[in-house]
N, C-alpha and C positions, 0 to 999 in steps of 0.2 A: 278388944271386941268392938266392932263397928256400930255406928248409929242405928242402922236398920236392924241388926241383930238385937240391940238393946230394946228397940221398939217391940220387936217380935216377942221378947220375954214378957212384955206387958199386954199385948193385944192378941197374941196367937197368930193364926194364919189368915185372918180376914184380909180383904184387899187393902193395900196401902198405895198411896201415890208415891212413887219412887222416882226421885230426880237424879239424873246422872249424865255421863258423857260416854261417848265412844270414839274411836279413832280409825279412820280409813287410812292405813299406811300403804303408800304406793312406792314401789321401788323403781329403779332406773329403767326396768323393762316394762313398766306400766302394769305390774302385777300387784294384787291386793293381798296383804297379809291377813291370814285367818288362823284362829286357834281352835283346835278340837276340844270342846269343853268337857270336863269330867262329870258335870251334873246332868247333862242331857244327851251326851255323845254326839252333839251337833257342832258344826263349824260356825264360829262367830267372830265378831270384832273385839279387839281389846277394849275394855271399858268397864265401868262399874258405877256404883252409887256415890252421891255426894256425902261428905262428912260436914258436920256443922262448921261454918266459917270459911269453907273452901269456895273458890270461884269455880264455874264450870270448866274453864280452861285448866285450872290446877287439877281438877278431877281427871281430865283427859291425860294430862302429863303424868300424874301419879299412877293411874291405872295402866297406861301404856308401859311405864317402867316396871311396875310390879309384875305384870303379866308376861312381858316379852324381854325385859332387859334393855329395851331401846329408849333413848332420850330424844324427845321431839326437838328438832332444830327450830321449826316454825309450824304453827297450827293455823289453819284457815277455816273459819266457820263454813260448814257445808249446809246444814239445815237443822231445824228443831222439829221433833216428832212427838206426837201425843195422840190420845183418843182411843177408841175401842180397839183399833188394830194393834195397839201396843199393850193390851191386857195380856198378862202371862201367868200361868199357874206352873210353878216349879215342880219338878218330879216329887219333892218331899211335901208338897201341899201348899206351901206359901203362895199367896196371890198378890199381884201387883198390877197397877196401871203405870206404865213407864212414861216418863217425860224425859226425852233423850236429846241432848245437844250433840250433833255429829260434827266432827272436825276432820279435815283433810291434812295429811302429813306426808310430804315427799322429801323433806330433809331431816335426817335423824342420824344419831351416832350410837355406837355400841354394837355388840354382837347379840343376835337373837339368843335368848336364854329362857327356856320354858319354866314357868311356875307350875310345878307338877301337881300342886293342890288344886289348881283351877283348870289346868289343861293337860292333855296327853300328847299334843303335837302342835308345832308351829309350822306354817308353810305359806309361801307366796303362790298365788294362783293367778293364771292369765284370766282376764275377765270373761273370756268365751269358754273357759273350762272350769267354772266354779263347781264345787261339790254339790250334789243334790240335797244333802242333809244340812241345810243352813238353819241356825238357831232361830226359832220363831220371832223373838224380839228384834233380831238383826236383819232378817230376810228383807223387809220392805226398804230398809236403808241401803243395803247391798244392791238390791235389784234397781232402785232408783238411780244409784250411782252408775251402775252398768249401763242403764237405758240412756242416761245423759251422755255418757262417753261414746255411745254408738250412734248418736244423732250426727248427721253430716254437719260439718262446720260448727260443732258444738262450742258453745261459749261457757265461761265460768257460770256455775249455778246461781251465784248471787250477782 
């Protein structure tokens, strides 16, 4: 059982501050990997919450592997997100204010392997053909990445 689930047993569904990481996996065709989530039926980024003692980069690496079967070759910090826009109420009622560290990953190994508990499909999408049903906590991250890539002569975010 994970740290957040243990907390939930103590505090119920009240809002928690949940710290975690997500990964924007980009393939050689400049497409973004998304997973169709089983909890809200929306497309989102591989990622999840931090366990005690982990670094944010370790969270990103662990969640990427657990959810997709891919091992990150190199992760680059994209941005850190928090605030009201990252409040989320899960379909089962738990509430969180997410603090998310987003990483870019364009070098990885392994074969895409779906974790069927967390997702029903894994697919790479061109940035100009993203699915409309993006998971609310991931939507601002994905849209910021797409907007940055669409800027003429765009430079690295950081």
